[in-house]
Each structure stands twice: as structure tokens, then as C-alpha cells.
N, C-alpha and C positions, 0 to 999 in steps of 0.2 A: 503493500500500500504506500510505498514511498514516492512513487512517480507513475505517470501514465504508462500503461503497458503498450510497448511498441513492437516487441519481438518475443516470441515464445520459443524456448529451447527445451527439448526433452531428449536426453541421450544424444543421438546423432541427428535427430530431426530438428529442424528450425523453420519457423514461418513468421512472416511479418503480420502484425495486427494493425492495419491502417484505418481503423474505424474513424478516428478523428483527424487524420491527415488532410483530407480534402477541406475540412472546415478551417484548419490551421493555415492551409495554403491560401484560402480566400482572405483570411485576415492579413497575412503577409503581403499578398498582392494589393491590398488596399492601404498598405503603408504601416501596418502595425508590426510590432516586434515582441518576441517573448520576453517577459520581464523576470527578474530575479526577486523572489519574495523578500529576501534579506537586504537587497540593494536596489530598490526601484529608482528609475531615473526620471519618472514623470509621465505625462500624458502620452498616449500612443502605444502603451504596453498592454499585453494581455497576459494573464496568469492562469496556470492550470492548478487547481486545488486538488492535491492527492489525498482524498479521504480514505479511511479504512472501511471498505464495503462490508466487512464482517460485523462491524458494530451497528448499532441501531441508528435510526433517523435522528432521535433526540441528541445523542452524544455527538454525532457528526455535525448536526446543526449548530450546537453550542460551540464546537471546535471551529467551525467556519466563522462564526461571529468573532471569536478571539483572533483568528488569523486575519480577518478583514480589518479589525481594529488596529492590530499591529501594522498591517500594510498601510492603512490610512495614516498612522502616526509617522511612518517613514517616508511619506511622499515628499520629495524636495520642493514641490510647488504647492504645498498645502494639501489639506485633506480632500479626498475625492469621494463621491458616492459612485459606486461601481455598477456597471451594467453586467448582469449575471446571465449565464446560459448554463442550464443544467439538463443533462440527459438521463432519463429513467430515474433510478434512485437518487441521482444527483439533483434532480428537480425537486424531489421530496425534501431533501436536505436544505436546499435553498428556501423552499416554502416554509419549513420549520423556522429557520433562522430569521426570515422576514417577519413571520407572524409573532414569534415568541422571543426573539433575540437569544440571550443566553439563559433564559428562565428554565429551570429544570421541571420536568413533569411531576416529580414526586412519586412516591410508592403507591398511594391510593387516592381515591377521590377523582373528581372530574379534571378535565384538562385545565391548564391555567387560562386566564383571560387572554384573549387575543389583543395584544397591545401594539402590534406593528412596530415593535422596537427596532427591528432590523432595517426599517426604512431609512434610518439615519445613515446606514452604510450602503444601501442599494438604491440606485436611481431607477432601474428597470430590471425585471426578471423574465426571462424566456424559458419556459419549461418544454422540453422536447421529448416526446414519447414517455411522458411521466405518468405513472398510474395514479392519477389524482383521486379516483374513486376506488382505488385498490386493484389488486391483481391476484389471480389464482396461480400465476406462473410460479410463484414462490413455493406453492405446495408441490408442484412437479419437481422442483429442485430438491426439496426435502425427501420426496419419494424416490426419484431416480438418480439424484446427484446432478452435478453440473460439469459438463465436459466440453472440450474444444472441438476436436475432430476424431471421428471414428472410435469414440469411446476412450480416447487418451486424455490424460491430464485433468486438471481442476480437482473436483471434490466428489467423493463417494457420499451417498446419503447419510451415513453415520457421521461424516465430517461436517456436512452442511447443517444438519439439524440443530446442533448446539448454538449456532450463531444467532444473535437477536435479529439481524437484518431480514431474514426470510419471513419472519412473523409480522413485521411492521407494515409491509404493503398489502396485507390481507384486507379485503373489503370489510368495512364496518357493518354494512348491511348487504344481504344477498337475497335475490329473488329466486325461489325454488324453481327448478326446471320441471318438476313434477309436483302436482298438488297432492294433498293428503289422500285423495280418492284414486291416485295413480294415474291421473290424466294430466295433460299439460294445463298450466294455469290459464284462466280466461283473460 
């Protein structure tokens, strides 16, 4: 979880993972440059936030807020409100940070009040293929595991199940596919 995955190596096999390369190429073509979180140089930089996808949305959202506050304090031309782009789980992390800031969920009781505390750090947020209403894909990962190609790599079900992250995107409400009488719902 230290950086964006760009190449996967397994024994003698190696393949590129260029999922985000076209997006980065567009940013660079428009004059942006990749920034260094520890040494930002000002406007025109983009930053890739390397979150730990095994952890939950809350802990990653709170870590994102901390990272953005640090980055904001290091800006040589004054604090910026950032334009955020989040893909899949990254979008949920951005949404948590935007809605709750660094507020913890707590162990019991309802969700904390939505304060939009993260809006002091974010100018805009674009969520791409983010399961905003939840997703059952995580159940499949817990059941079958998560693999790259031909059953190689990643995680077996018993390795995926203990992570908090697969449980967080589960839908809060679900519509049954079959009613109690065994027929499709009306």
C-alpha cells in the first residue's frame, strides 16, 4: 500500500498494470506534473494518495484528511483546496473525508453528524465507479478470493475475509430478488 501498483511480478512472470496510466498521461499532456507529498512546489501538481485498501473506509478517510492537511501546510504559495478524483473504494474514502473530516465513527451508536468538515480541504470531488449505494462484489471477494490472472496472485478467501474493507461497501439496504412467496417482487 505504499504506492500505486504499476507492475506485478510473480516468480518469473511480470505484467504491467496500467489502469491509471492513461489518466496520468492526460494530466501531463495538459501541463500538470506529479508532485512530491513531502516537497510540493505549488500549483500545477497532482498527487497520488497511496491508501491501504485492506483497512476500512473510516480509517483511510481520516488518514486522507491528515495527509491533505499536511500537504496544505507545505504548499509554498499558500494553502490550497484540492480537486479530488477517487476511483471505486477511493471514492468512498474521499466521500468519508469530505462528509466527516477526521471524526471517528465510534464503536456504537449512529453515524456522526455530517459536518462537511473536509470541504475546507477539497474544492471539488469526482467519484469514478464508486459504489455509493454499496456493492455485493465484496462478498464475491470474500467467497472466492481476489486474483489477477488465471487464478494467480492476490488473496485467497481466508486472507480476504479478515480485512475490514470488504465489509464496508456492502449495501445498507437491499431489495430481495425473490419475495417471501418465492416469486419475484412486484
